[in-house]
TIBATI-915132 format. One record per residue (C-alpha): residue number from 1; x, y, z. Coordinates in Angstrom, 1 decimal. Layout:
N
<mise->NUM u->X v->Y w->Z>
...
% end
This chain:
366
<mise->1 u->-27.6 v->-22.0 w->5.6>
<mise->2 u->-24.1 v->-20.8 w->6.1>
<mise->3 u->-23.0 v->-18.1 w->3.6>
<mise->4 u->-20.3 v->-19.1 w->1.1>
<mise->5 u->-16.9 v->-17.6 w->2.0>
<mise->6 u->-15.3 v->-15.3 w->-0.6>
<mise->7 u->-12.6 v->-16.8 w->-2.8>
<mise->8 u->-9.4 v->-14.7 w->-2.6>
<mise->9 u->-6.8 v->-14.3 w->-5.3>
<mise->10 u->-3.6 v->-12.7 w->-4.1>
<mise->11 u->-1.4 v->-11.1 w->-6.8>
<mise->12 u->2.1 v->-10.9 w->-5.4>
<mise->13 u->4.2 v->-13.4 w->-3.5>
<mise->14 u->6.5 v->-11.2 w->-1.4>
<mise->15 u->6.4 v->-10.3 w->2.3>
<mise->16 u->2.8 v->-9.1 w->2.3>
<mise->17 u->1.4 v->-11.5 w->-0.3>
<mise->18 u->2.7 v->-14.6 w->1.5>
<mise->19 u->1.6 v->-13.3 w->4.9>
<mise->20 u->-1.9 v->-12.6 w->3.6>
<mise->21 u->-2.1 v->-16.0 w->1.9>
<mise->22 u->-1.1 v->-17.8 w->5.0>
<mise->23 u->-3.4 v->-15.8 w->7.3>
<mise->24 u->-6.4 v->-16.2 w->5.0>
<mise->25 u->-5.6 v->-19.9 w->4.7>
<mise->26 u->-5.6 v->-20.3 w->8.5>
<mise->27 u->-8.9 v->-18.5 w->8.6>
<mise->28 u->-10.4 v->-21.1 w->6.3>
<mise->29 u->-10.7 v->-19.2 w->3.0>
<mise->30 u->-10.1 v->-20.5 w->-0.5>
<mise->31 u->-6.9 v->-18.8 w->-1.5>
<mise->32 u->-5.0 v->-18.7 w->-4.8>
<mise->33 u->-1.6 v->-16.9 w->-5.1>
<mise->34 u->-0.1 v->-15.5 w->-8.3>
<mise->35 u->3.5 v->-14.4 w->-8.5>
<mise->36 u->6.1 v->-13.9 w->-11.3>
<mise->37 u->8.7 v->-16.0 w->-9.5>
<mise->38 u->8.4 v->-19.7 w->-10.5>
<mise->39 u->10.4 v->-20.8 w->-7.5>
<mise->40 u->8.0 v->-19.1 w->-5.1>
<mise->41 u->5.0 v->-20.8 w->-6.9>
<mise->42 u->6.7 v->-24.2 w->-6.9>
<mise->43 u->7.5 v->-24.1 w->-3.2>
<mise->44 u->4.0 v->-23.0 w->-2.1>
<mise->45 u->2.4 v->-25.7 w->-4.3>
<mise->46 u->4.8 v->-28.3 w->-3.0>
<mise->47 u->4.0 v->-27.4 w->0.6>
<mise->48 u->0.3 v->-26.8 w->-0.1>
<mise->49 u->0.4 v->-23.4 w->1.5>
<mise->50 u->2.4 v->-20.9 w->3.6>
<mise->51 u->3.9 v->-21.4 w->7.1>
<mise->52 u->3.5 v->-18.5 w->9.4>
<mise->53 u->6.1 v->-18.5 w->12.2>
<mise->54 u->7.6 v->-16.3 w->14.9>
<mise->55 u->4.9 v->-13.7 w->14.9>
<mise->56 u->1.4 v->-12.8 w->16.2>
<mise->57 u->-0.2 v->-15.4 w->13.9>
<mise->58 u->1.4 v->-18.8 w->13.7>
<mise->59 u->0.4 v->-22.0 w->11.9>
<mise->60 u->0.0 v->-23.3 w->8.4>
<mise->61 u->-2.3 v->-21.6 w->5.9>
<mise->62 u->-3.6 v->-23.8 w->3.1>
<mise->63 u->-3.3 v->-22.3 w->-0.4>
<mise->64 u->-5.4 v->-24.0 w->-3.0>
<mise->65 u->-2.9 v->-23.3 w->-5.7>
<mise->66 u->-0.1 v->-20.9 w->-6.7>
<mise->67 u->0.6 v->-20.0 w->-10.3>
<mise->68 u->2.4 v->-17.6 w->-12.6>
<mise->69 u->-0.7 v->-17.5 w->-14.8>
<mise->70 u->-2.8 v->-14.5 w->-13.8>
<mise->71 u->-5.8 v->-15.6 w->-15.8>
<mise->72 u->-5.9 v->-18.9 w->-14.0>
<mise->73 u->-5.5 v->-17.2 w->-10.6>
<mise->74 u->-8.3 v->-14.7 w->-11.2>
<mise->75 u->-10.9 v->-17.0 w->-12.7>
<mise->76 u->-13.9 v->-17.4 w->-10.4>
<mise->77 u->-12.4 v->-15.3 w->-7.6>
<mise->78 u->-14.5 v->-12.9 w->-5.6>
<mise->79 u->-11.7 v->-10.7 w->-4.4>
<mise->80 u->-8.5 v->-10.0 w->-6.4>
<mise->81 u->-6.0 v->-8.5 w->-3.9>
<mise->82 u->-2.9 v->-6.9 w->-5.3>
<mise->83 u->-0.1 v->-7.1 w->-2.7>
<mise->84 u->2.8 v->-5.9 w->-4.7>
<mise->85 u->5.2 v->-2.9 w->-4.9>
<mise->86 u->3.5 v->0.1 w->-6.4>
<mise->87 u->6.2 v->0.2 w->-9.1>
<mise->88 u->4.6 v->-3.0 w->-10.4>
<mise->89 u->1.0 v->-1.8 w->-10.3>
<mise->90 u->0.8 v->-0.5 w->-13.8>
<mise->91 u->2.0 v->-3.8 w->-15.2>
<mise->92 u->-0.4 v->-5.8 w->-13.0>
<mise->93 u->-3.3 v->-3.5 w->-14.0>
<mise->94 u->-2.5 v->-4.1 w->-17.7>
<mise->95 u->-2.3 v->-7.9 w->-17.1>
<mise->96 u->-5.6 v->-7.9 w->-15.3>
<mise->97 u->-7.4 v->-5.8 w->-17.9>
<mise->98 u->-8.3 v->-8.7 w->-20.1>
<mise->99 u->-9.0 v->-11.4 w->-17.5>
<mise->100 u->-11.3 v->-9.8 w->-14.9>
<mise->101 u->-15.0 v->-10.9 w->-14.6>
<mise->102 u->-18.1 v->-9.0 w->-13.7>
<mise->103 u->-18.8 v->-8.5 w->-10.0>
<mise->104 u->-15.2 v->-9.0 w->-8.9>
<mise->105 u->-13.5 v->-6.6 w->-6.4>
<mise->106 u->-10.0 v->-5.5 w->-7.1>
<mise->107 u->-8.4 v->-4.6 w->-3.8>
<mise->108 u->-5.0 v->-2.9 w->-4.0>
<mise->109 u->-3.4 v->-3.5 w->-0.6>
<mise->110 u->-1.9 v->-1.0 w->-0.3>
<mise->111 u->-2.6 v->1.5 w->-3.0>
<mise->112 u->0.3 v->3.9 w->-2.2>
<mise->113 u->-0.8 v->7.3 w->-3.5>
<mise->114 u->-3.2 v->7.0 w->-6.4>
<mise->115 u->-3.3 v->3.2 w->-6.8>
<mise->116 u->-7.0 v->2.9 w->-7.5>
<mise->117 u->-6.9 v->5.9 w->-9.9>
<mise->118 u->-4.0 v->4.4 w->-11.8>
<mise->119 u->-5.7 v->1.1 w->-12.1>
<mise->120 u->-8.9 v->2.7 w->-13.3>
<mise->121 u->-7.1 v->4.7 w->-16.0>
<mise->122 u->-5.2 v->1.6 w->-17.2>
<mise->123 u->-8.4 v->-0.5 w->-17.3>
<mise->124 u->-10.1 v->2.2 w->-19.3>
<mise->125 u->-7.2 v->2.7 w->-21.7>
<mise->126 u->-6.9 v->-1.1 w->-22.2>
<mise->127 u->-10.5 v->-1.6 w->-22.9>
<mise->128 u->-11.4 v->-3.6 w->-19.8>
<mise->129 u->-15.1 v->-4.5 w->-20.2>
<mise->130 u->-15.7 v->-6.2 w->-16.9>
<mise->131 u->-17.9 v->-4.4 w->-14.3>
<mise->132 u->-15.5 v->-4.5 w->-11.4>
<mise->133 u->-15.1 v->-2.4 w->-8.3>
<mise->134 u->-11.6 v->-1.0 w->-7.7>
<mise->135 u->-10.6 v->-0.4 w->-4.0>
<mise->136 u->-7.5 v->0.4 w->-2.0>
<mise->137 u->-6.2 v->0.3 w->1.5>
<mise->138 u->-4.2 v->3.2 w->2.9>
<mise->139 u->-1.4 v->0.8 w->4.0>
<mise->140 u->-0.6 v->-2.9 w->4.4>
<mise->141 u->-2.5 v->-4.4 w->7.3>
<mise->142 u->0.7 v->-6.2 w->8.5>
<mise->143 u->4.1 v->-5.4 w->9.7>
<mise->144 u->5.7 v->-8.6 w->8.2>
<mise->145 u->8.7 v->-10.2 w->6.6>
<mise->146 u->9.4 v->-13.4 w->4.6>
<mise->147 u->12.8 v->-14.8 w->5.3>
<mise->148 u->12.3 v->-17.6 w->2.7>
<mise->149 u->9.8 v->-18.6 w->0.1>
<mise->150 u->6.8 v->-20.4 w->1.6>
<mise->151 u->7.3 v->-19.0 w->5.1>
<mise->152 u->6.4 v->-15.6 w->6.5>
<mise->153 u->6.3 v->-13.8 w->9.8>
<mise->154 u->3.6 v->-11.4 w->10.8>
<mise->155 u->5.2 v->-9.1 w->13.4>
<mise->156 u->2.1 v->-7.0 w->14.0>
<mise->157 u->-1.5 v->-6.4 w->12.7>
<mise->158 u->-3.0 v->-3.0 w->12.6>
<mise->159 u->-5.9 v->-2.5 w->14.9>
<mise->160 u->-7.9 v->-0.6 w->12.3>
<mise->161 u->-7.3 v->0.3 w->8.6>
<mise->162 u->-9.0 v->2.7 w->6.2>
<mise->163 u->-10.0 v->1.6 w->2.7>
<mise->164 u->-12.2 v->3.1 w->0.0>
<mise->165 u->-13.6 v->2.2 w->-3.4>
<mise->166 u->-13.5 v->3.9 w->-6.7>
<mise->167 u->-16.0 v->5.2 w->-7.3>
<mise->168 u->-16.8 v->6.2 w->-3.7>
<mise->169 u->-20.5 v->5.3 w->-4.1>
<mise->170 u->-19.4 v->1.7 w->-4.0>
<mise->171 u->-17.3 v->2.0 w->-0.8>
<mise->172 u->-19.7 v->0.7 w->1.8>
<mise->173 u->-20.6 v->-2.5 w->0.0>
<mise->174 u->-16.9 v->-3.1 w->-0.7>
<mise->175 u->-15.8 v->-2.6 w->2.9>
<mise->176 u->-18.4 v->-5.1 w->4.0>
<mise->177 u->-17.0 v->-7.7 w->1.6>
<mise->178 u->-13.4 v->-7.2 w->3.0>
<mise->179 u->-14.6 v->-7.1 w->6.6>
<mise->180 u->-15.7 v->-10.7 w->6.5>
<mise->181 u->-12.0 v->-11.5 w->6.9>
<mise->182 u->-10.7 v->-8.3 w->8.3>
<mise->183 u->-13.2 v->-6.6 w->10.6>
<mise->184 u->-10.8 v->-3.8 w->11.4>
<mise->185 u->-11.3 v->-2.3 w->7.9>
<mise->186 u->-13.4 v->0.8 w->7.8>
<mise->187 u->-14.6 v->3.2 w->5.1>
<mise->188 u->-12.7 v->6.4 w->4.1>
<mise->189 u->-14.4 v->9.2 w->2.3>
<mise->190 u->-12.9 v->8.4 w->-1.0>
<mise->191 u->-9.7 v->7.1 w->-2.6>
<mise->192 u->-8.2 v->10.6 w->-2.3>
<mise->193 u->-8.3 v->10.1 w->1.5>
<mise->194 u->-6.8 v->6.6 w->1.4>
<mise->195 u->-4.1 v->7.9 w->-1.0>
<mise->196 u->-3.2 v->10.9 w->1.0>
<mise->197 u->-3.1 v->8.9 w->4.2>
<mise->198 u->-0.2 v->6.9 w->2.6>
<mise->199 u->2.1 v->7.0 w->5.6>
<mise->200 u->4.9 v->5.2 w->3.8>
<mise->201 u->5.6 v->8.3 w->1.8>
<mise->202 u->6.1 v->10.2 w->5.1>
<mise->203 u->8.0 v->7.6 w->7.1>
<mise->204 u->10.3 v->6.1 w->4.4>
<mise->205 u->12.0 v->8.5 w->1.9>
<mise->206 u->13.1 v->11.3 w->4.3>
<mise->207 u->14.5 v->9.1 w->7.1>
<mise->208 u->16.2 v->6.8 w->4.6>
<mise->209 u->18.0 v->9.7 w->2.9>
<mise->210 u->18.9 v->11.2 w->6.2>
<mise->211 u->20.3 v->7.9 w->7.4>
<mise->212 u->22.6 v->7.4 w->4.4>
<mise->213 u->25.6 v->7.2 w->6.7>
<mise->214 u->24.1 v->4.3 w->8.7>
<mise->215 u->23.0 v->2.6 w->5.5>
<mise->216 u->26.4 v->2.6 w->3.9>
<mise->217 u->28.3 v->1.8 w->7.1>
<mise->218 u->29.2 v->-1.6 w->8.5>
<mise->219 u->26.9 v->-1.1 w->11.5>
<mise->220 u->23.7 v->-3.0 w->12.0>
<mise->221 u->20.8 v->-0.7 w->12.9>
<mise->222 u->17.1 v->-0.7 w->13.5>
<mise->223 u->15.2 v->1.5 w->11.0>
<mise->224 u->12.6 v->2.8 w->13.4>
<mise->225 u->14.4 v->2.5 w->16.7>
<mise->226 u->17.7 v->4.0 w->15.6>
<mise->227 u->16.8 v->5.8 w->12.4>
<mise->228 u->14.0 v->8.1 w->13.6>
<mise->229 u->16.2 v->10.3 w->15.8>
<mise->230 u->14.7 v->13.4 w->17.4>
<mise->231 u->15.8 v->15.7 w->14.6>
<mise->232 u->14.7 v->13.4 w->11.9>
<mise->233 u->11.4 v->12.7 w->13.7>
<mise->234 u->10.7 v->16.5 w->13.9>
<mise->235 u->11.5 v->16.9 w->10.2>
<mise->236 u->9.0 v->14.0 w->9.4>
<mise->237 u->6.3 v->15.6 w->11.5>
<mise->238 u->6.6 v->18.9 w->9.5>
<mise->239 u->6.6 v->17.1 w->6.2>
<mise->240 u->3.5 v->15.3 w->7.4>
<mise->241 u->1.9 v->18.7 w->8.0>
<mise->242 u->2.3 v->19.4 w->4.2>
<mise->243 u->0.4 v->16.2 w->3.5>
<mise->244 u->-2.4 v->17.3 w->5.8>
<mise->245 u->-2.5 v->20.7 w->4.1>
<mise->246 u->-3.0 v->19.1 w->0.7>
<mise->247 u->-5.9 v->17.0 w->2.1>
<mise->248 u->-7.5 v->20.0 w->3.7>
<mise->249 u->-7.8 v->21.7 w->0.3>
<mise->250 u->-9.7 v->18.7 w->-0.9>
<mise->251 u->-12.1 v->18.8 w->2.0>
<mise->252 u->-10.3 v->16.0 w->3.9>
<mise->253 u->-9.4 v->16.2 w->7.6>
<mise->254 u->-6.4 v->13.9 w->7.5>
<mise->255 u->-5.0 v->12.6 w->10.8>
<mise->256 u->-1.4 v->13.3 w->11.7>
<mise->257 u->1.3 v->10.6 w->11.7>
<mise->258 u->1.3 v->10.8 w->15.5>
<mise->259 u->-2.5 v->10.2 w->15.6>
<mise->260 u->-2.2 v->7.3 w->13.2>
<mise->261 u->0.4 v->5.4 w->15.3>
<mise->262 u->-2.0 v->5.4 w->18.2>
<mise->263 u->-4.9 v->4.2 w->15.9>
<mise->264 u->-3.0 v->1.6 w->14.0>
<mise->265 u->-0.7 v->0.2 w->16.7>
<mise->266 u->-1.7 v->1.8 w->20.0>
<mise->267 u->1.8 v->3.3 w->20.1>
<mise->268 u->2.1 v->6.5 w->22.1>
<mise->269 u->4.8 v->9.0 w->23.1>
<mise->270 u->5.7 v->12.7 w->23.4>
<mise->271 u->7.0 v->12.8 w->19.8>
<mise->272 u->7.5 v->10.6 w->16.8>
<mise->273 u->10.9 v->9.3 w->17.9>
<mise->274 u->9.4 v->8.1 w->21.2>
<mise->275 u->6.3 v->6.7 w->19.5>
<mise->276 u->8.4 v->4.6 w->17.1>
<mise->277 u->10.5 v->3.2 w->20.0>
<mise->278 u->7.3 v->2.3 w->21.9>
<mise->279 u->5.9 v->0.3 w->19.0>
<mise->280 u->6.7 v->-3.4 w->19.5>
<mise->281 u->5.7 v->-4.2 w->15.9>
<mise->282 u->8.8 v->-2.3 w->14.8>
<mise->283 u->11.3 v->-4.0 w->17.1>
<mise->284 u->12.5 v->-6.6 w->14.6>
<mise->285 u->12.7 v->-4.3 w->11.5>
<mise->286 u->16.4 v->-3.8 w->10.6>
<mise->287 u->17.7 v->-0.8 w->8.8>
<mise->288 u->18.5 v->-1.4 w->5.1>
<mise->289 u->22.1 v->-1.7 w->4.0>
<mise->290 u->21.8 v->-0.2 w->0.5>
<mise->291 u->20.3 v->3.1 w->-0.5>
<mise->292 u->18.4 v->1.7 w->-3.5>
<mise->293 u->15.4 v->0.3 w->-1.8>
<mise->294 u->11.6 v->0.6 w->-2.1>
<mise->295 u->11.7 v->3.3 w->0.6>
<mise->296 u->13.1 v->5.6 w->-2.1>
<mise->297 u->12.5 v->3.9 w->-5.4>
<mise->298 u->8.8 v->3.4 w->-4.7>
<mise->299 u->7.8 v->5.8 w->-2.0>
<mise->300 u->9.1 v->8.9 w->-3.7>
<mise->301 u->7.6 v->8.4 w->-7.2>
<mise->302 u->4.5 v->6.6 w->-6.0>
<mise->303 u->3.9 v->8.7 w->-2.9>
<mise->304 u->5.5 v->12.1 w->-2.7>
<mise->305 u->5.3 v->12.9 w->-6.4>
<mise->306 u->1.5 v->12.7 w->-6.7>
<mise->307 u->1.1 v->14.5 w->-3.4>
<mise->308 u->3.3 v->17.3 w->-4.7>
<mise->309 u->1.4 v->17.4 w->-8.0>
<mise->310 u->-1.9 v->17.7 w->-6.1>
<mise->311 u->-0.3 v->20.4 w->-3.9>
<mise->312 u->0.7 v->22.4 w->-7.0>
<mise->313 u->-2.8 v->22.1 w->-8.5>
<mise->314 u->-4.3 v->23.3 w->-5.2>
<mise->315 u->-1.8 v->26.0 w->-4.4>
<mise->316 u->-0.4 v->24.2 w->-1.4>
<mise->317 u->3.3 v->24.5 w->-0.5>
<mise->318 u->5.1 v->21.2 w->-0.3>
<mise->319 u->8.7 v->22.4 w->0.2>
<mise->320 u->10.0 v->19.5 w->2.3>
<mise->321 u->8.4 v->17.0 w->0.0>
<mise->322 u->10.1 v->18.7 w->-3.0>
<mise->323 u->13.5 v->18.7 w->-1.2>
<mise->324 u->13.3 v->14.9 w->-0.5>
<mise->325 u->12.2 v->14.2 w->-4.1>
<mise->326 u->15.1 v->16.2 w->-5.5>
<mise->327 u->17.7 v->14.9 w->-3.0>
<mise->328 u->16.6 v->11.3 w->-3.6>
<mise->329 u->16.9 v->11.9 w->-7.3>
<mise->330 u->20.4 v->13.4 w->-6.9>
<mise->331 u->21.6 v->10.5 w->-4.8>
<mise->332 u->20.3 v->7.8 w->-7.2>
<mise->333 u->20.6 v->9.8 w->-10.4>
<mise->334 u->16.9 v->9.5 w->-11.1>
<mise->335 u->14.2 v->11.9 w->-12.3>
<mise->336 u->11.4 v->10.9 w->-10.0>
<mise->337 u->9.2 v->13.8 w->-11.0>
<mise->338 u->9.1 v->12.4 w->-14.5>
<mise->339 u->8.8 v->8.7 w->-13.7>
<mise->340 u->6.3 v->9.0 w->-10.8>
<mise->341 u->2.5 v->9.0 w->-10.6>
<mise->342 u->1.8 v->12.3 w->-12.3>
<mise->343 u->-1.7 v->13.6 w->-12.5>
<mise->344 u->-1.8 v->12.5 w->-16.1>
<mise->345 u->-1.0 v->8.9 w->-15.1>
<mise->346 u->-3.9 v->9.1 w->-12.6>
<mise->347 u->-6.3 v->10.4 w->-15.2>
<mise->348 u->-6.6 v->13.7 w->-13.4>
<mise->349 u->-4.7 v->16.0 w->-15.8>
<mise->350 u->-6.6 v->19.0 w->-16.9>
<mise->351 u->-9.2 v->18.7 w->-14.1>
<mise->352 u->-10.2 v->21.3 w->-11.6>
<mise->353 u->-10.5 v->20.5 w->-7.9>
<mise->354 u->-14.3 v->20.3 w->-8.3>
<mise->355 u->-14.0 v->17.9 w->-11.3>
<mise->356 u->-11.6 v->15.7 w->-9.4>
<mise->357 u->-13.9 v->15.4 w->-6.4>
<mise->358 u->-16.8 v->14.5 w->-8.7>
<mise->359 u->-14.7 v->11.9 w->-10.5>
<mise->360 u->-13.7 v->10.1 w->-7.4>
<mise->361 u->-17.3 v->10.1 w->-6.1>
<mise->362 u->-19.0 v->8.9 w->-9.3>
<mise->363 u->-16.3 v->7.6 w->-11.6>
<mise->364 u->-17.5 v->9.9 w->-14.3>
<mise->365 u->-15.3 v->12.5 w->-16.0>
<mise->366 u->-17.1 v->15.7 w->-16.9>
% end
């Protein structure tokens, strides 16, 4: 007898959410989509799904229903996948706290830095009684865009992608559940590894700030092809070294950004600039035309800030990260160090390194 396919609920109807819904629908899964935008919900319901065009996956993916009602979307689902900006994670976690059911997997895709830990703290603080497994991927599996509601384009799919569960002793069973649809998923050591392998925090804030002149000009430009110049690429590689140093103090051998591009996309080159220009998945990604984008508003507070806080706890210097956090705050008149994912928001405040490592492994605070 053929095993029953998992039922997927996707929370988030943006680029990634619609791409995932369409792809899963094409693969024959039962899919529900929940979004806060009624217009997106109406269009997907009217069409009966999502069209995937002009990409590596094309066709029509059936969506069983779309809704703004998160309780309706979650009821009876096996996998609840959050594909939304990290800035919305806290709100989504609070909304999920009272509607989750025993045995469900909450898959934050991606988790940015500390996504699973933030969800766990909010579930605990809000009295979530359901026995669920929280998991996260280190990044979104797609390079994708949605030019209009109900239609998406998957430009590229990562060849392999790390994920982990919280607590880590549930990782293997969770990976197998997700691999039914995405066999390229593999297990990381724990959610500290998936969080610190958040490449968006390395590739987005610094280059965006350093390309302010391009952003505020009348010129059209390509973010990765034009924006990662040799000097900017060299800066990013050194900032990436700070990320690896934080991981090393936690017993994690993190791969460099250069190694990751080969693993994820098969993109190679002598340096980061050449690698980005050799990555066909990036060919269609335009540079932004305003400075206030997720590349700063999300990837600084939800990426660099928690990495810096971990670095401070562990005695690791993160000077380049600190510079980008401050400069981004000065440009946008924000205090990212106050609004970001602090250790307190992750439920790690007051813990030693050893206590943090035990917590992510067992889910138990000492």
